[in-house]
C-alpha positions as CSV (number, residue, x, y, z in Angstrom):
1,M,-14.7,4.1,12.2
2,A,-15.3,7.5,13.9
3,V,-16.4,8.9,10.5
4,T,-19.5,6.5,10.6
5,L,-20.7,8.4,13.6
6,I,-21.2,11.7,11.7
7,P,-24.8,12.0,10.6
8,G,-25.2,12.0,6.8
9,Q,-21.8,10.5,6.1
10,R,-21.7,7.3,4.2
11,V,-18.4,5.4,4.5
12,E,-17.8,1.9,3.4
13,L,-15.5,0.3,6.0
14,D,-15.0,-2.8,3.7
15,A,-12.9,-0.6,1.4
16,Y,-10.6,0.3,4.2
17,L,-10.3,-3.3,5.5
18,I,-9.8,-5.2,2.2
19,G,-9.2,-2.5,-0.3
20,D,-10.8,-2.0,-3.8
21,V,-8.6,-2.2,-6.8
22,L,-11.3,-1.0,-9.1
23,T,-11.6,2.4,-7.5
24,V,-7.9,3.3,-8.1
25,T,-7.5,6.3,-10.5
26,R,-4.6,7.3,-12.6
27,V,-3.6,10.0,-10.0
28,D,-3.6,7.1,-7.3
29,V,-1.3,5.1,-9.6
30,A,1.1,8.1,-10.0
31,I,1.1,8.6,-6.2
32,I,1.8,4.9,-5.6
33,W,4.7,4.9,-8.1
34,G,6.1,8.1,-6.8
35,G,5.8,7.0,-3.2
36,A,7.4,3.7,-4.1
37,A,10.4,5.4,-5.9
38,L,10.8,7.7,-2.9
39,A,10.6,4.9,-0.4
40,I,13.1,2.8,-2.4
41,G,15.5,5.7,-2.8
42,V,15.4,6.5,1.0
43,L,15.8,2.8,1.9
44,L,18.8,2.3,-0.4
45,S,20.6,5.5,0.7
46,H,20.2,4.6,4.4
47,W,20.4,0.8,4.1
48,T,23.6,0.2,6.0
49,A,22.6,2.6,8.8
50,L,19.1,1.1,9.0
51,L,20.4,-2.4,9.1
52,T,23.1,-1.6,11.7
53,A,20.7,0.3,13.9
54,T,18.0,-2.4,13.7
55,L,20.4,-5.3,14.4
56,N,22.5,-3.8,17.1
57,P,21.8,-0.2,18.4
58,D,25.0,-0.3,20.6
59,L,27.1,-1.0,17.5
60,A,25.3,1.6,15.5
61,S,26.1,4.2,18.3
62,A,29.8,3.1,18.4
63,S,29.8,3.5,14.6
64,G,28.6,7.1,14.8
65,I,25.0,6.2,13.6
66,N,22.1,7.7,15.5
67,P,19.9,4.7,16.1
68,S,16.8,7.0,17.1
69,R,17.1,8.8,13.8
70,E,17.2,5.5,11.8
71,Y,14.2,4.2,13.7
72,L,12.4,7.4,12.9
73,I,13.3,7.1,9.2
74,L,12.1,3.4,9.2
75,T,8.8,4.3,11.0
76,L,8.1,7.1,8.6
77,L,8.8,4.9,5.5
78,L,6.6,2.1,6.9
79,A,3.8,4.7,7.6
80,A,4.1,6.2,4.1
81,V,4.0,2.7,2.5
82,V,0.8,1.7,4.5
83,A,-0.9,5.0,3.7
84,V,-0.3,4.7,0.0
85,A,-1.2,1.1,-0.2
86,I,-4.2,1.0,2.0
87,K,-6.6,2.1,-0.7
88,V,-5.6,-0.6,-3.1
89,V,-5.1,-3.7,-0.8
90,G,-6.7,-2.6,2.5
91,A,-5.6,-2.6,6.1
92,L,-5.8,-6.4,6.5
93,L,-3.9,-7.3,3.4
94,I,-1.2,-4.6,3.8
95,T,-0.3,-6.2,7.2
96,A,0.0,-9.5,5.5
97,L,2.0,-8.1,2.6
98,L,4.5,-6.6,5.1
99,I,4.9,-9.8,7.2
100,I,4.5,-12.9,5.2
101,P,6.9,-12.2,2.3
102,A,9.6,-11.4,4.8
103,A,8.9,-14.3,6.9
104,A,8.9,-16.6,3.8
105,A,12.1,-15.2,2.5
106,R,14.0,-15.6,5.8
107,G,14.4,-19.3,5.4
108,F,16.0,-19.0,1.9
109,A,18.2,-16.0,2.4
110,R,21.7,-15.9,3.7
111,T,22.0,-12.1,4.0
112,P,19.6,-9.3,4.8
113,E,20.1,-8.0,1.2
114,Q,18.9,-11.4,-0.2
115,M,16.0,-11.5,2.2
116,A,14.9,-8.0,1.2
117,G,15.1,-8.8,-2.5
118,L,13.3,-12.1,-2.1
119,A,10.6,-10.6,0.0
120,A,10.1,-7.9,-2.6
121,V,9.7,-10.5,-5.3
122,L,7.2,-12.6,-3.2
123,G,5.2,-9.6,-2.3
124,G,5.1,-8.4,-5.9
125,D,4.0,-11.9,-7.1
126,F,1.1,-11.8,-4.6
127,C,0.0,-8.4,-5.8
128,G,0.1,-9.7,-9.4
129,W,-2.0,-12.7,-8.5
130,R,-4.5,-10.3,-6.8
131,A,-4.6,-8.1,-9.9
132,A,-5.2,-11.2,-12.1
133,G,-8.0,-12.4,-9.8
134,C,-9.8,-9.0,-10.3
135,G,-9.5,-9.2,-14.0
136,L,-6.8,-6.5,-14.3
137,H,-4.3,-8.6,-16.3
């Protein structure tokens, strides 16, 4: 919003709030896929430590895991995902895409791994519906 105060600058805030799928270029798609692959790789390599540190920091410390480091990794991953996705889905929808699939998956999953997988499927389905609604099918 601060950019709108600069004279001569024209910024559409709607694009930041709700995103604009039609403005995505091939370079953006490559960045999204690269960022997704990097995030998934880091998440898979740190899954046990992240899960332990998130559920019980004392147990993580006793197991030799640094909870502060794992929190930092999780925060940086989340920030990267939001930064990459904000152009496509916007700030409002990225918040919904982070919370709603996980909340919906919680009732059906018995393990954190099942919950993460189901949340990914639900979030992907929503993005597919949005693309179909924009005529990108």
